[in-house]
N, C-alpha and C positions, 0 to 999 in steps of 0.2 A: 651474821653479826649485824647487819643493817636493820633486820626485822627487830632485834632486841633493842637496838637503840631508838628506833621509832616507837616501840611499845613504852619504853622507859620515858621518853620525851613526852609522849601523849599523857602517860600517868602523872608525871611532874606538872605538866601543864594544867591538867584538870585539878589536881590538889592546890595549885596556886590560884586558879580561877574560883575555886570553891571559897577562897578567903573573903569574898565579898559577902557571902550570905550570913555569917554570923552578925556582921554589922547591920544588915537588913533586918535580921530577927530582932536585934537589940532595939533598933529604931521603932519597929512594930510593936513589940511588947510595951516600951515605955512611952509610946506615942510622943516621941521627942527626938529631934536630930539636931538639937542645939549645939552639940560638941563635934558635929560632923562638918567638914569643910566642903562647901558646895563647888569651889574652884578645884579641889583635889578630885572629887568624883566626877566632875565634867571632864577633866583631863583623863582620868581612868576610862570613862565611857567612850570618848573620842578615840583614844588610843586602842582600846578593845576593838572597836568597829573597824578602825584602820588596819590592824593586824588580821582580822577576819576577812576583809576584802582581799588583802594580800595573800592570804592562805588560799583563797578560792582562785586567784590570779595564777599562782605558782602550782595549784593543785596538790597541796601537802596537807593530808588528813590530820597529822598532829597539831598543826597550827590551827586548822579549821575547828576541830573538836575542842581544843583548849579555849579558843576565843569565843566560840559560840556560848560556852558557859560563862566565860569572862564577861562577855557583852550582856548577858542575862543579868548576872549578878550586880555589875556596876550600874546598869540602867535601873535595876530595882532600887538600889540605894539612893540614886539620884532622885527617882520619883518620890520615894519615902522622904527624902531631905526636903523636897519642895513641899510635899504635904504637910509634914509635921515640923515646919520651921520652928 
């Protein structure tokens, strides 16, 4: 039963973390990030990296996998926001 919940939490974490990528694609295609909040994505990025570090500390693979993807996605949006102000 624990394996089922670990797999479910990992899958849901990945799906939630993928949510940053459509925003990054939209910014890249439009070459504009005017409507994207720098503060919001700064908070998302900081929070993602904090959870990632925590996942490594407690050695929980579902957290690590989810927040690796989330960290990449939020960092990408943040970089594109800065690039395409």
